[in-house]
Backbone atoms as SQL, in Angstrom:
CREATE TABLE atoms (id INTEGER PRIMARY KEY, chain TEXT, resi INTEGER, resn TEXT, atom TEXT, x REAL, y REAL, z REAL);
INSERT INTO atoms VALUES
  (1, 'A', 1, 'MET', 'N', 28.327, 24.181, -9.452),
  (2, 'A', 1, 'MET', 'CA', 28.247, 24.556, -8.056),
  (3, 'A', 1, 'MET', 'C', 27.054, 23.837, -7.417),
  (4, 'A', 2, 'ALA', 'N', 27.299, 23.025, -6.433),
  (5, 'A', 2, 'ALA', 'CA', 26.250, 22.241, -5.760),
  (6, 'A', 2, 'ALA', 'C', 25.499, 23.122, -4.768),
  (7, 'A', 3, 'ASP', 'N', 24.203, 22.877, -4.694),
  (8, 'A', 3, 'ASP', 'CA', 23.394, 23.614, -3.723),
  (9, 'A', 3, 'ASP', 'C', 23.686, 23.096, -2.325),
  (10, 'A', 4, 'GLN', 'N', 24.002, 23.988, -1.449),
  (11, 'A', 4, 'GLN', 'CA', 24.263, 23.629, -0.058),
  (12, 'A', 4, 'GLN', 'C', 23.031, 23.972, 0.772),
  (13, 'A', 5, 'PRO', 'N', 22.692, 23.139, 1.761),
  (14, 'A', 5, 'PRO', 'CA', 21.545, 23.480, 2.613),
  (15, 'A', 5, 'PRO', 'C', 21.817, 24.774, 3.370),
  (16, 'A', 6, 'VAL', 'N', 20.758, 25.515, 3.598),
  (17, 'A', 6, 'VAL', 'CA', 20.880, 26.767, 4.333),
  (18, 'A', 6, 'VAL', 'C', 21.088, 26.450, 5.804),
  (19, 'A', 7, 'GLU', 'N', 22.090, 27.038, 6.363),
  (20, 'A', 7, 'GLU', 'CA', 22.346, 26.827, 7.780),
  (21, 'A', 7, 'GLU', 'C', 21.964, 28.083, 8.544),
  (22, 'A', 8, 'ALA', 'N', 21.324, 27.875, 9.661),
  (23, 'A', 8, 'ALA', 'CA', 20.934, 28.974, 10.551),
  (24, 'A', 8, 'ALA', 'C', 20.728, 28.367, 11.936),
  (25, 'A', 9, 'ARG', 'N', 20.331, 29.191, 12.882),
  (26, 'A', 9, 'ARG', 'CA', 20.091, 28.712, 14.244),
  (27, 'A', 9, 'ARG', 'C', 18.725, 28.040, 14.317),
  (28, 'A', 10, 'CYS', 'N', 18.728, 26.839, 14.860),
  (29, 'A', 10, 'CYS', 'CA', 17.494, 26.070, 15.071),
  (30, 'A', 10, 'CYS', 'C', 16.631, 26.816, 16.088),
  (31, 'A', 11, 'ASP', 'N', 15.337, 26.912, 15.805),
  (32, 'A', 11, 'ASP', 'CA', 14.418, 27.602, 16.732),
  (33, 'A', 11, 'ASP', 'C', 14.275, 26.864, 18.050),
  (34, 'A', 12, 'HIS', 'N', 14.667, 25.601, 18.097),
  (35, 'A', 12, 'HIS', 'CA', 14.518, 24.833, 19.331),
  (36, 'A', 12, 'HIS', 'C', 15.829, 24.746, 20.111),
  (37, 'A', 13, 'CYS', 'N', 16.844, 24.146, 19.496),
  (38, 'A', 13, 'CYS', 'CA', 18.108, 23.935, 20.235),
  (39, 'A', 13, 'CYS', 'C', 19.095, 25.096, 20.058),
  (40, 'A', 14, 'GLU', 'N', 18.791, 25.992, 19.148),
  (41, 'A', 14, 'GLU', 'CA', 19.578, 27.188, 18.877),
  (42, 'A', 14, 'GLU', 'C', 20.999, 26.893, 18.392),
  (43, 'A', 15, 'GLN', 'N', 21.232, 25.695, 17.860),
  (44, 'A', 15, 'GLN', 'CA', 22.533, 25.358, 17.280),
  (45, 'A', 15, 'GLN', 'C', 22.522, 25.714, 15.799),
  (46, 'A', 16, 'LEU', 'N', 23.674, 26.040, 15.267),
  (47, 'A', 16, 'LEU', 'CA', 23.819, 26.377, 13.863),
  (48, 'A', 16, 'LEU', 'C', 23.858, 25.082, 13.047),
  (49, 'A', 17, 'ARG', 'N', 22.772, 24.827, 12.292),
  (50, 'A', 17, 'ARG', 'CA', 22.633, 23.580, 11.532),
  (51, 'A', 17, 'ARG', 'C', 21.760, 23.822, 10.305),
  (52, 'A', 18, 'PRO', 'N', 21.746, 22.870, 9.350),
  (53, 'A', 18, 'PRO', 'CA', 20.780, 22.960, 8.241),
  (54, 'A', 18, 'PRO', 'C', 19.365, 22.858, 8.826),
  (55, 'A', 19, 'LEU', 'N', 18.458, 23.704, 8.358),
  (56, 'A', 19, 'LEU', 'CA', 17.123, 23.780, 8.960),
  (57, 'A', 19, 'LEU', 'C', 16.012, 23.394, 7.990),
  (58, 'A', 20, 'PHE', 'N', 14.905, 22.977, 8.575),
  (59, 'A', 20, 'PHE', 'CA', 13.714, 22.609, 7.826),
  (60, 'A', 20, 'PHE', 'C', 12.514, 23.267, 8.502),
  (61, 'A', 21, 'LEU', 'N', 11.545, 23.705, 7.694),
  (62, 'A', 21, 'LEU', 'CA', 10.317, 24.267, 8.248),
  (63, 'A', 21, 'LEU', 'C', 9.456, 23.122, 8.755),
  (64, 'A', 22, 'TYR', 'N', 9.063, 23.207, 10.027),
  (65, 'A', 22, 'TYR', 'CA', 8.224, 22.147, 10.593),
  (66, 'A', 22, 'TYR', 'C', 6.778, 22.419, 10.227),
  (67, 'A', 23, 'GLU', 'N', 6.196, 21.508, 9.460),
  (68, 'A', 23, 'GLU', 'CA', 4.786, 21.621, 9.116),
  (69, 'A', 23, 'GLU', 'C', 4.074, 20.405, 9.682),
  (70, 'A', 24, 'PRO', 'N', 3.137, 20.610, 10.590),
  (71, 'A', 24, 'PRO', 'CA', 2.456, 19.485, 11.245),
  (72, 'A', 24, 'PRO', 'C', 1.770, 18.574, 10.234),
  (73, 'A', 25, 'ASP', 'N', 1.726, 17.309, 10.561),
  (74, 'A', 25, 'ASP', 'CA', 1.106, 16.306, 9.703),
  (75, 'A', 25, 'ASP', 'C', -0.027, 15.628, 10.456),
  (76, 'A', 26, 'HIS', 'N', -0.794, 16.411, 11.197),
  (77, 'A', 26, 'HIS', 'CA', -1.876, 15.812, 11.969),
  (78, 'A', 26, 'HIS', 'C', -3.133, 15.711, 11.123),
  (79, 'A', 27, 'ASN', 'N', -4.106, 14.980, 11.625),
  (80, 'A', 27, 'ASN', 'CA', -5.345, 14.751, 10.892),
  (81, 'A', 27, 'ASN', 'C', -6.143, 16.034, 10.762),
  (82, 'A', 28, 'VAL', 'N', -7.049, 16.022, 9.823),
  (83, 'A', 28, 'VAL', 'CA', -7.957, 17.144, 9.657),
  (84, 'A', 28, 'VAL', 'C', -8.806, 17.229, 10.915),
  (85, 'A', 29, 'HIS', 'N', -9.064, 18.424, 11.358),
  (86, 'A', 29, 'HIS', 'CA', -9.848, 18.582, 12.583),
  (87, 'A', 29, 'HIS', 'C', -11.315, 18.276, 12.320),
  (88, 'A', 30, 'LEU', 'N', -11.850, 17.361, 13.114),
  (89, 'A', 30, 'LEU', 'CA', -13.250, 16.991, 12.976),
  (90, 'A', 30, 'LEU', 'C', -14.163, 17.962, 13.705),
  (91, 'A', 31, 'ILE', 'N', -13.620, 18.612, 14.685),
  (92, 'A', 31, 'ILE', 'CA', -14.387, 19.574, 15.464),
  (93, 'A', 31, 'ILE', 'C', -13.567, 20.850, 15.577),
  (94, 'A', 32, 'PRO', 'N', -14.220, 21.957, 15.808),
  (95, 'A', 32, 'PRO', 'CA', -13.479, 23.230, 15.871),
  (96, 'A', 32, 'PRO', 'C', -12.726, 23.431, 17.187),
  (97, 'A', 33, 'VAL', 'N', -11.837, 22.507, 17.502),
  (98, 'A', 33, 'VAL', 'CA', -11.013, 22.618, 18.695),
  (99, 'A', 33, 'VAL', 'C', -9.590, 22.887, 18.216),
  (100, 'A', 34, 'PRO', 'N', -9.053, 24.040, 18.528),
  (101, 'A', 34, 'PRO', 'CA', -7.702, 24.334, 18.044),
  (102, 'A', 34, 'PRO', 'C', -6.672, 23.424, 18.707),
  (103, 'A', 35, 'CYS', 'N', -5.679, 23.047, 17.934),
  (104, 'A', 35, 'CYS', 'CA', -4.616, 22.234, 18.499),
  (105, 'A', 35, 'CYS', 'C', -3.356, 23.086, 18.640),
  (106, 'A', 36, 'GLU', 'N', -2.404, 22.557, 19.362),
  (107, 'A', 36, 'GLU', 'CA', -1.147, 23.259, 19.616),
  (108, 'A', 36, 'GLU', 'C', -0.456, 23.665, 18.320),
  (109, 'A', 37, 'TRP', 'N', -0.482, 22.804, 17.311),
  (110, 'A', 37, 'TRP', 'CA', 0.252, 23.063, 16.080),
  (111, 'A', 37, 'TRP', 'C', -0.469, 24.086, 15.213),
  (112, 'A', 38, 'CYS', 'N', -1.795, 24.088, 15.219),
  (113, 'A', 38, 'CYS', 'CA', -2.546, 25.047, 14.402),
  (114, 'A', 38, 'CYS', 'C', -2.581, 26.436, 15.044),
  (115, 'A', 39, 'GLU', 'N', -2.425, 26.505, 16.353),
  (116, 'A', 39, 'GLU', 'CA', -2.484, 27.787, 17.050),
  (117, 'A', 39, 'GLU', 'C', -1.196, 28.600, 16.919),
  (118, 'A', 40, 'ARG', 'N', -0.125, 27.977, 16.457),
  (119, 'A', 40, 'ARG', 'CA', 1.145, 28.694, 16.328),
  (120, 'A', 40, 'ARG', 'C', 1.031, 29.784, 15.271),
  (121, 'A', 41, 'ASP', 'N', 1.575, 30.956, 15.590),
  (122, 'A', 41, 'ASP', 'CA', 1.599, 32.039, 14.612),
  (123, 'A', 41, 'ASP', 'C', 2.558, 31.712, 13.481),
  (124, 'A', 42, 'LYS', 'N', 3.657, 31.056, 13.819),
  (125, 'A', 42, 'LYS', 'CA', 4.689, 30.743, 12.835),
  (126, 'A', 42, 'LYS', 'C', 5.263, 29.367, 13.164),
  (127, 'A', 43, 'GLN', 'N', 5.300, 28.499, 12.163),
  (128, 'A', 43, 'GLN', 'CA', 5.895, 27.185, 12.378),
  (129, 'A', 43, 'GLN', 'C', 7.407, 27.348, 12.500),
  (130, 'A', 44, 'PRO', 'N', 8.044, 26.608, 13.393),
  (131, 'A', 44, 'PRO', 'CA', 9.477, 26.789, 13.634),
  (132, 'A', 44, 'PRO', 'C', 10.357, 26.197, 12.536),
  (133, 'A', 45, 'LEU', 'N', 11.562, 26.751, 12.429),
  (134, 'A', 45, 'LEU', 'CA', 12.613, 26.170, 11.599),
  (135, 'A', 45, 'LEU', 'C', 13.443, 25.292, 12.521),
  (136, 'A', 46, 'LEU', 'N', 13.537, 24.010, 12.189),
  (137, 'A', 46, 'LEU', 'CA', 14.191, 23.059, 13.083),
  (138, 'A', 46, 'LEU', 'C', 15.272, 22.269, 12.363),
  (139, 'A', 47, 'CYS', 'N', 16.280, 21.888, 13.128),
  (140, 'A', 47, 'CYS', 'CA', 17.304, 20.987, 12.598),
  (141, 'A', 47, 'CYS', 'C', 16.702, 19.585, 12.549),
  (142, 'A', 48, 'VAL', 'N', 17.410, 18.667, 11.926),
  (143, 'A', 48, 'VAL', 'CA', 16.883, 17.303, 11.757),
  (144, 'A', 48, 'VAL', 'C', 16.548, 16.671, 13.100),
  (145, 'A', 49, 'ARG', 'N', 17.425, 16.813, 14.069),
  (146, 'A', 49, 'ARG', 'CA', 17.210, 16.203, 15.386),
  (147, 'A', 49, 'ARG', 'C', 15.946, 16.767, 16.050),
  (148, 'A', 50, 'CYS', 'N', 15.812, 18.081, 16.072),
  (149, 'A', 50, 'CYS', 'CA', 14.643, 18.698, 16.708),
  (150, 'A', 50, 'CYS', 'C', 13.374, 18.444, 15.904),
  (151, 'A', 51, 'TYR', 'N', 13.500, 18.403, 14.567),
  (152, 'A', 51, 'TYR', 'CA', 12.363, 18.108, 13.700),
  (153, 'A', 51, 'TYR', 'C', 11.808, 16.725, 14.030),
  (154, 'A', 52, 'SER', 'N', 12.709, 15.738, 14.149),
  (155, 'A', 52, 'SER', 'CA', 12.279, 14.371, 14.470),
  (156, 'A', 52, 'SER', 'C', 11.623, 14.299, 15.843),
  (157, 'A', 53, 'ALA', 'N', 12.183, 15.007, 16.803),
  (158, 'A', 53, 'ALA', 'CA', 11.613, 15.016, 18.155),
  (159, 'A', 53, 'ALA', 'C', 10.224, 15.657, 18.143),
  (160, 'A', 54, 'GLU', 'N', 10.060, 16.735, 17.389),
  (161, 'A', 54, 'GLU', 'CA', 8.759, 17.411, 17.308),
  (162, 'A', 54, 'GLU', 'C', 7.738, 16.515, 16.618),
  (163, 'A', 55, 'ARG', 'N', 8.149, 15.834, 15.560),
  (164, 'A', 55, 'ARG', 'CA', 7.250, 14.917, 14.840),
  (165, 'A', 55, 'ARG', 'C', 6.790, 13.794, 15.770),
  (166, 'A', 56, 'GLU', 'N', 7.709, 13.220, 16.525),
  (167, 'A', 56, 'GLU', 'CA', 7.358, 12.143, 17.455),
  (168, 'A', 56, 'GLU', 'C', 6.410, 12.649, 18.536),
  (169, 'A', 57, 'ARG', 'N', 6.677, 13.845, 19.045),
  (170, 'A', 57, 'ARG', 'CA', 5.806, 14.429, 20.068),
  (171, 'A', 57, 'ARG', 'C', 4.398, 14.650, 19.510),
  (172, 'A', 58, 'GLU', 'N', 4.326, 15.124, 18.272),
  (173, 'A', 58, 'GLU', 'CA', 3.025, 15.349, 17.633),
  (174, 'A', 58, 'GLU', 'C', 2.268, 14.038, 17.460),
  (175, 'A', 59, 'GLU', 'N', 2.976, 13.002, 16.986),
  (176, 'A', 59, 'GLU', 'CA', 2.332, 11.708, 16.750),
  (177, 'A', 59, 'GLU', 'C', 1.842, 11.065, 18.039),
  (178, 'A', 60, 'ASN', 'N', 2.528, 11.330, 19.150),
  (179, 'A', 60, 'ASN', 'CA', 2.169, 10.709, 20.423),
  (180, 'A', 60, 'ASN', 'C', 1.284, 11.579, 21.303),
  (181, 'A', 61, 'ALA', 'N', 0.911, 12.749, 20.814),
  (182, 'A', 61, 'ALA', 'CA', 0.067, 13.647, 21.609),
  (183, 'A', 61, 'ALA', 'C', -1.315, 13.020, 21.797),
  (184, 'A', 62, 'PRO', 'N', -1.796, 12.965, 23.011),
  (185, 'A', 62, 'PRO', 'CA', -3.126, 12.374, 23.240),
  (186, 'A', 62, 'PRO', 'C', -4.226, 13.303, 22.721),
  (187, 'A', 63, 'MET', 'N', -5.344, 12.693, 22.350),
  (188, 'A', 63, 'MET', 'CA', -6.492, 13.481, 21.919),
  (189, 'A', 63, 'MET', 'C', -7.138, 14.133, 23.126),
  (190, 'A', 64, 'SER', 'N', -7.741, 15.286, 22.889),
  (191, 'A', 64, 'SER', 'CA', -8.497, 15.925, 23.962),
  (192, 'A', 64, 'SER', 'C', -9.815, 15.160, 24.132),
  (193, 'A', 65, 'ALA', 'N', -10.500, 15.416, 25.223),
  (194, 'A', 65, 'ALA', 'CA', -11.789, 14.751, 25.469),
  (195, 'A', 65, 'ALA', 'C', -12.786, 15.085, 24.359),
  (196, 'A', 66, 'ASP', 'N', -12.766, 16.324, 23.887),
  (197, 'A', 66, 'ASP', 'CA', -13.669, 16.724, 22.800),
  (198, 'A', 66, 'ASP', 'C', -13.348, 15.961, 21.511),
  (199, 'A', 67, 'GLU', 'N', -12.047, 15.814, 21.210),
  (200, 'A', 67, 'GLU', 'CA', -11.654, 15.083, 20.011),
  (201, 'A', 67, 'GLU', 'C', -12.021, 13.608, 20.118),
  (202, 'A', 68, 'GLU', 'N', -11.860, 13.018, 21.293),
  (203, 'A', 68, 'GLU', 'CA', -12.239, 11.617, 21.486),
  (204, 'A', 68, 'GLU', 'C', -13.736, 11.432, 21.315),
  (205, 'A', 69, 'ALA', 'N', -14.525, 12.355, 21.860),
  (206, 'A', 69, 'ALA', 'CA', -15.978, 12.270, 21.737),
  (207, 'A', 69, 'ALA', 'C', -16.406, 12.417, 20.277),
  (208, 'A', 70, 'ALA', 'N', -15.796, 13.348, 19.568),
  (209, 'A', 70, 'ALA', 'CA', -16.137, 13.544, 18.153),
  (210, 'A', 70, 'ALA', 'C', -15.746, 12.325, 17.327),
  (211, 'A', 71, 'THR', 'N', -14.580, 11.757, 17.606),
  (212, 'A', 71, 'THR', 'CA', -14.131, 10.571, 16.887),
  (213, 'A', 71, 'THR', 'C', -15.090, 9.408, 17.129),
  (214, 'A', 72, 'ALA', 'N', -15.485, 9.201, 18.374),
  (215, 'A', 72, 'ALA', 'CA', -16.432, 8.123, 18.701),
  (216, 'A', 72, 'ALA', 'C', -17.766, 8.346, 17.988),
  (217, 'A', 73, 'PHE', 'N', -18.226, 9.597, 17.949),
  (218, 'A', 73, 'PHE', 'CA', -19.481, 9.922, 17.266),
  (219, 'A', 73, 'PHE', 'C', -19.387, 9.584, 15.781),
  (220, 'A', 74, 'PHE', 'N', -18.298, 10.001, 15.137),
  (221, 'A', 74, 'PHE', 'CA', -18.155, 9.743, 13.705),
  (222, 'A', 74, 'PHE', 'C', -18.014, 8.256, 13.401),
  (223, 'A', 75, 'ILE', 'N', -17.404, 7.505, 14.287),
  (224, 'A', 75, 'ILE', 'CA', -17.310, 6.055, 14.102),
  (225, 'A', 75, 'ILE', 'C', -18.703, 5.436, 14.186),
  (226, 'A', 76, 'ARG', 'N', -19.499, 5.886, 15.176),
  (227, 'A', 76, 'ARG', 'CA', -20.874, 5.365, 15.301),
  (228, 'A', 76, 'ARG', 'C', -21.698, 5.708, 14.056),
  (229, 'A', 77, 'VAL', 'N', -21.584, 6.937, 13.571),
  (230, 'A', 77, 'VAL', 'CA', -22.329, 7.357, 12.381),
  (231, 'A', 77, 'VAL', 'C', -21.904, 6.526, 11.176),
  (232, 'A', 78, 'SER', 'N', -20.604, 6.314, 11.029),
  (233, 'A', 78, 'SER', 'CA', -20.086, 5.535, 9.901),
  (234, 'A', 78, 'SER', 'C', -20.613, 4.102, 9.939),
  (235, 'A', 79, 'ARG', 'N', -20.605, 3.485, 11.117),
  (236, 'A', 79, 'ARG', 'CA', -21.106, 2.106, 11.245),
  (237, 'A', 79, 'ARG', 'C', -22.603, 2.056, 10.957),
  (238, 'A', 80, 'ASN', 'N', -23.344, 3.054, 11.447),
  (239, 'A', 80, 'ASN', 'CA', -24.774, 3.106, 11.209),
  (240, 'A', 80, 'ASN', 'C', -25.050, 3.278, 9.715),
  (241, 'A', 81, 'ASN', 'N', -24.291, 4.148, 9.046),
  (242, 'A', 81, 'ASN', 'CA', -24.459, 4.353, 7.611),
  (243, 'A', 81, 'ASN', 'C', -24.173, 3.059, 6.853),
  (244, 'A', 82, 'ALA', 'N', -23.168, 2.319, 7.270),
  (245, 'A', 82, 'ALA', 'CA', -22.846, 1.046, 6.616),
  (246, 'A', 82, 'ALA', 'C', -23.998, 0.062, 6.777),
  (247, 'A', 83, 'ARG', 'N', -24.613, 0.029, 7.962),
  (248, 'A', 83, 'ARG', 'CA', -25.767, -0.857, 8.179),
  (249, 'A', 83, 'ARG', 'C', -26.941, -0.438, 7.286),
  (250, 'A', 84, 'ILE', 'N', -27.187, 0.859, 7.180),
  (251, 'A', 84, 'ILE', 'CA', -28.288, 1.362, 6.350),
  (252, 'A', 84, 'ILE', 'C', -28.056, 0.998, 4.888),
  (253, 'A', 85, 'ILE', 'N', -26.829, 1.195, 4.400),
  (254, 'A', 85, 'ILE', 'CA', -26.506, 0.871, 3.006),
  (255, 'A', 85, 'ILE', 'C', -26.661, -0.625, 2.757),
  (256, 'A', 86, 'ALA', 'N', -26.208, -1.455, 3.685),
  (257, 'A', 86, 'ALA', 'CA', -26.347, -2.906, 3.536),
  (258, 'A', 86, 'ALA', 'C', -27.816, -3.302, 3.496),
  (259, 'A', 87, 'GLN', 'N', -28.634, -2.683, 4.344),
  (260, 'A', 87, 'GLN', 'CA', -30.071, -2.989, 4.351),
  (261, 'A', 87, 'GLN', 'C', -30.722, -2.552, 3.045),
  (262, 'A', 88, 'GLN', 'N', -30.334, -1.373, 2.530),
  (263, 'A', 88, 'GLN', 'CA', -30.890, -0.902, 1.263),
  (264, 'A', 88, 'GLN', 'C', -30.528, -1.849, 0.125),
  (265, 'A', 89, 'GLU', 'N', -29.285, -2.329, 0.111),
  (266, 'A', 89, 'GLU', 'CA', -28.861, -3.272, -0.928),
  (267, 'A', 89, 'GLU', 'C', -29.621, -4.589, -0.814),
  (268, 'A', 90, 'ALA', 'N', -29.832, -5.050, 0.421),
  (269, 'A', 90, 'ALA', 'CA', -30.590, -6.290, 0.628),
  (270, 'A', 90, 'ALA', 'C', -32.041, -6.104, 0.179),
  (271, 'A', 91, 'ASP', 'N', -32.642, -4.970, 0.501),
  (272, 'A', 91, 'ASP', 'CA', -34.024, -4.693, 0.077),
  (273, 'A', 91, 'ASP', 'C', -34.128, -4.640, -1.449),
  (274, 'A', 92, 'LYS', 'N', -33.150, -4.005, -2.088),
  (275, 'A', 92, 'LYS', 'CA', -33.150, -3.907, -3.549),
  (276, 'A', 92, 'LYS', 'C', -33.022, -5.295, -4.173),
  (277, 'A', 93, 'ALA', 'N', -32.139, -6.122, -3.611),
  (278, 'A', 93, 'ALA', 'CA', -31.970, -7.483, -4.128),
  (279, 'A', 93, 'ALA', 'C', -33.257, -8.290, -3.952),
  (280, 'A', 94, 'ALA', 'N', -33.920, -8.118, -2.818),
  (281, 'A', 94, 'ALA', 'CA', -35.179, -8.839, -2.571),
  (282, 'A', 94, 'ALA', 'C', -36.257, -8.391, -3.559),
  (283, 'A', 95, 'CYS', 'N', -36.349, -7.096, -3.797),
  (284, 'A', 95, 'CYS', 'CA', -37.347, -6.578, -4.749),
  (285, 'A', 95, 'CYS', 'C', -37.062, -7.082, -6.159),
  (286, 'A', 96, 'GLU', 'N', -35.791, -7.108, -6.542),
  (287, 'A', 96, 'GLU', 'CA', -35.428, -7.617, -7.869),
  (288, 'A', 96, 'GLU', 'C', -35.757, -9.109, -7.984),
  (289, 'A', 97, 'ALA', 'N', -35.526, -9.870, -6.917),
  (290, 'A', 97, 'ALA', 'CA', -35.844, -11.304, -6.928),
  (291, 'A', 97, 'ALA', 'C', -37.350, -11.517, -7.048),
  (292, 'A', 98, 'ILE', 'N', -38.138, -10.710, -6.349),
  (293, 'A', 98, 'ILE', 'CA', -39.605, -10.813, -6.430),
  (294, 'A', 98, 'ILE', 'C', -40.074, -10.464, -7.837),
  (295, 'A', 99, 'ALA', 'N', -39.462, -9.408, -8.420),
  (296, 'A', 99, 'ALA', 'CA', -39.844, -9.008, -9.780),
  (297, 'A', 99, 'ALA', 'C', -39.514, -10.118, -10.781),
  (298, 'A', 100, 'ARG', 'N', -38.343, -10.741, -10.646),
  (299, 'A', 100, 'ARG', 'CA', -37.972, -11.843, -11.549),
  (300, 'A', 100, 'ARG', 'C', -38.931, -13.032, -11.378),
  (301, 'A', 101, 'ALA', 'N', -39.223, -13.360, -10.132),
  (302, 'A', 101, 'ALA', 'CA', -40.144, -14.488, -9.863),
  (303, 'A', 101, 'ALA', 'C', -41.536, -14.195, -10.431),
  (304, 'A', 102, 'THR', 'N', -41.990, -12.965, -10.308),
  (305, 'A', 102, 'THR', 'CA', -43.298, -12.591, -10.840),
  (306, 'A', 102, 'THR', 'C', -43.306, -12.698, -12.354),
  (307, 'A', 103, 'GLU', 'N', -42.234, -12.213, -13.003),
  (308, 'A', 103, 'GLU', 'CA', -42.139, -12.285, -14.459),
  (309, 'A', 103, 'GLU', 'C', -42.120, -13.740, -14.924),
  (310, 'A', 104, 'GLN', 'N', -41.391, -14.580, -14.187),
  (311, 'A', 104, 'GLN', 'CA', -41.326, -16.007, -14.554),
  (312, 'A', 104, 'GLN', 'C', -42.693, -16.663, -14.384),
  (313, 'A', 105, 'ALA', 'N', -43.381, -16.314, -13.300),
  (314, 'A', 105, 'ALA', 'CA', -44.696, -16.917, -13.038),
  (315, 'A', 105, 'ALA', 'C', -45.688, -16.459, -14.086),
  (316, 'A', 106, 'GLU', 'N', -45.651, -15.187, -14.472),
  (317, 'A', 106, 'GLU', 'CA', -46.561, -14.675, -15.507),
  (318, 'A', 106, 'GLU', 'C', -46.225, -15.279, -16.868),
  (319, 'A', 107, 'GLY', 'N', -44.942, -15.489, -17.110),
  (320, 'A', 107, 'GLY', 'CA', -44.518, -16.070, -18.398),
  (321, 'A', 107, 'GLY', 'C', -44.901, -17.538, -18.503),
  (322, 'A', 108, 'SER', 'N', -44.907, -18.289, -17.416),
  (323, 'A', 108, 'SER', 'CA', -45.210, -19.718, -17.454),
  (324, 'A', 108, 'SER', 'C', -46.723, -19.954, -17.507),
  (325, 'A', 109, 'THR', 'N', -47.536, -19.000, -17.104),
  (326, 'A', 109, 'THR', 'CA', -48.997, -19.170, -17.146),
  (327, 'A', 109, 'THR', 'C', -49.554, -18.789, -18.497),
  (328, 'A', 110, 'SER', 'N', -48.795, -18.112, -19.329),
  (329, 'A', 110, 'SER', 'CA', -49.317, -17.684, -20.647),
  (330, 'A', 110, 'SER', 'C', -49.249, -18.784, -21.654);
């Protein structure tokens, strides 16, 4: 006996079809700003057509001003951290080069 998909009324179009639980696939929230998908008490059961439409709507939803500001801040912090790490690596390489040169100079004078 083959498993048949469960059919019920779609929460969106209300047609009798095989349904899927819509679970948002949005990014982790960087700031405590609730989004439309997280604020729902219950995620809807949707047919394939409505599921695809909801997914597309979610993917194309614009960021709020707070989310844009937080994203810009984290990008600036990330770039600054990369510069700091690069400078630390350059400083370490310079110190190692000085140490090698000093050892060579001390070894050649003995």
